[in-house]
C-alpha positions, 0 to 999 in steps of 0.5 A: 245828606239824607233826604227826609221823608217829608221832603220826598213826600212833598214832591209826591215821590215814592218813599222806598222803605224797609222795616228793621227790628229783630236784627236792628244792627248797623251792619244790617242797615249798612247792607241796605245802604250799600244795596242803594235806592232805599230812602230809609226805614222804620224801627219796630219798637212795638214788637221788638222792644228796642232800647234807646241805645239801639235806636241811637245806633241805628239812627246813626247808621241811617244818617251815615247811609243817607237814609231817614228813619222813624220808630213804630211804637205802641202809644203808651206814653209821651216819654217813648215818643220823646226818646225816639226823637232825642235818639236821632230818629226823624219821626214816630209812628203810632201803632193800634190807634183807636180813634181821632182823639187818641191820634190827636193826643199822640200828635201833642206828645210829638210837638212842642207848645203851642201845638202840643205838650212835648217835654223840652230837653235840648241834650239829645241829638235833635237839639244838637246836644245843647248846641240849639237854644230852647226857642230855636229848637222848638220852632225848628222841631215842630214843622220838621218832626214826622208823625205817622198814624197806623190805621189797623183798628176798626175805630181808627178806620171808621175815623180815618177822615178825622185822623187825616184832618189833624194838623201835624199828622203827616202820614196814615199807615195801613197795616193790612195784617191787623186790619184784616184781623180787625175786620174779622178776616184773619189773614185775608189781606186781599179780601174786598173789605180790606181793600174797601178800608184801604180805599177809605184811607186813600180817599181821606188822605187825598181829601186832606192833602196827606200821604199814606203808606202800606206793608204790601203782601206782594208786588201786585199789592204794592202796585195797586196801592201805588196806583191808589196814591200810596207813596210810602211802601215797605219793601220787606224787613230784616228777618224777611231779607235773611230768610230770602238769603238763606233760601237763595243759598239752599237753592244755589247748593240744592244738590247738597241739601237733598235729604 
């Protein structure tokens, strides 16, 4: 049975995840599963526009491989949050959040009353396709659903302490690429000001007993973030793995690829 991200983080263990989006198919997820040691992944609906059926199939493949999964999305409406949960994914992550107020709204989309205003429907996977009654479902779902907020916009960075303090936010997730852009440092993900921002997130999470995640630039970047308290590190993605594999083939057969 899959260990949920919440369980892993509660023990202060490292969540080893990958990102999946442009090649979000069960065989790709199986390949990561057979490789071993990955705890799960996040789907990139923000950039890749995954459909409900694609999320449903990928979440099923995740469970078959003993992995958890969450969906990263633009915070455009409560319905996309609900659909992610009902498809069988274990959590959601809001991209490009601008403020603590917007983060709070997103949490409310993710939680049933009295904490939030998520629409009730027991016909999805999360309620075992009507095998759970409404009250039981609501009481079980609220503490179990995983909610992450990305810190990549200046507004969110400036209010990261308030965001970390929100009840129901489990993780702050740093996007160094967009953060560097927001800071006027396009592509300079190792710039001291970017690291100042990451440190602010780390401090906010430590203060409020929350965890944080990151997409590292390289292994030294990941090591530094881990030492700062990061416990969810994204080790590549589907496209990157494909590119590395192609390059490995060309390197292995270098004599046949000479121009």
